[in-house]
Structures are given as structure tokens and as C-alpha cells.
C-alpha positions, -999 to 999 in steps of 0.1 A, spaced: -60 284 -112 -94 292 -99 -113 273 -72 -134 252 -95 -104 240 -115 -85 232 -83 -114 212 -68 -117 192 -101 -80 182 -99 -85 172 -62 -115 150 -73 -95 133 -100 -67 125 -75 -92 112 -50 -108 90 -77 -74 76 -86 -69 66 -50 -99 44 -48 -84 9 -51 -115 -13 -48 -150 -10 -62 -181 -32 -64 -216 -23 -75 -246 -30 -55 -253 -32 -18 -244 -55 10 -270 -62 36 -269 -82 68 -297 -106 75 -307 -124 107 -327 -155 112 -345 -170 142 -332 -203 154 -330 -225 184 -300 -227 207 -300 -246 240 -338 -248 237 -343 -211 234 -352 -189 205 -323 -168 194 -314 -144 166 -287 -160 144 -264 -141 121 -256 -119 106 -256 -136 72 -246 -113 43 -263 -109 9 -248 -89 -20 -272 -76 -45 -265 -56 -77 -282 -48 -110 -264 -65 -138 -274 -75 -174 -308 -61 -169 -317 -80 -138 -311 -81 -101 -284 -105 -91 -281 -117 -55 -255 -139 -38 -246 -150 -3 -213 -137 11 -193 -155 37 -188 -135 69 -150 -134 65 -155 -117 31 -182 -92 41 -159 -64 54 -138 -63 23 -169 -63 1 -185 -36 22 -154 -14 16 -155 -21 -22 -192 -12 -23 -185 20 -4 -156 27 -28 -179 25 -58 -206 48 -42 -179 73 -33 -165 72 -69 -200 79 -82 -205 108 -58 -171 123 -69 -180 118 -106 -213 137 -100 -194 165 -82 -169 167 -111 -197 170 -136 -213 198 -116 -181 217 -114 -175 213 -151 -210 226 -158 -204 256 -136 -171 263 -154 -188 260 -188 -216 284 -177 -190 309 -164 -172 308 -198 -205 312 -216 -214 342 -195 -181 358 -202 -185 355 -239 -207 386 -239 -241 370 -246 -269 395 -239 -295 368 -232 -301 358 -196 -295 321 -188 -327 301 -184 -319 287 -150 
């Protein structure tokens, strides 16, 4: 098994290990407020945004749910990165097979 095939198998295993995913991004927000007669920064308050059904959807997230949601969002982004890497490796393998087929033309890239 060559290096590209081995890495592709590792990627599939890593993808299978991702247990939680959520699209979008989670952002903390802070607000100014008054406390004991002094201006203070309050928060963080969390907002989850994602593109869904052709529009941007936004919702407030309670602080106790924020960490779990942050991990799910990271899981989704990690999955997408792995999928991109898997596609790149597959393209490389395809090009190697094409090059070995004896074509006299030089590839255009």
C-alpha cells in the first residue's frame, strides 16, 4: 500500500471518529452595563450563526451550552478539512495512474 492510500484510510478513520458536528460559527459577544454604579463589560453572551435554506440563521446560545456547541462546530470544520484532504489525495492518485498509462502528452498543470 502506498503512502497516499494509507493516508486516505487514516482520514476515513479520523472522520468516523468525529461524534458531533454543527455548521456555522459560535461567537462570544460582550455588552456594556452598569454594576455598582460603574460601567462594566458584561458577558460573554453567545451567538450561533449558520447559513441554512438560503439565508443566514442566528440564535442565542445559553452559556452552559456554548462549550458543547463550540466542539460540534470545530468537529464540522475538521470534517470538512479532512474531506478536502481526501479529495486532494484521490486527485493525486488519479493523476499518477493516468501518468502511468503511457500518455505522451504532458499534463496541463
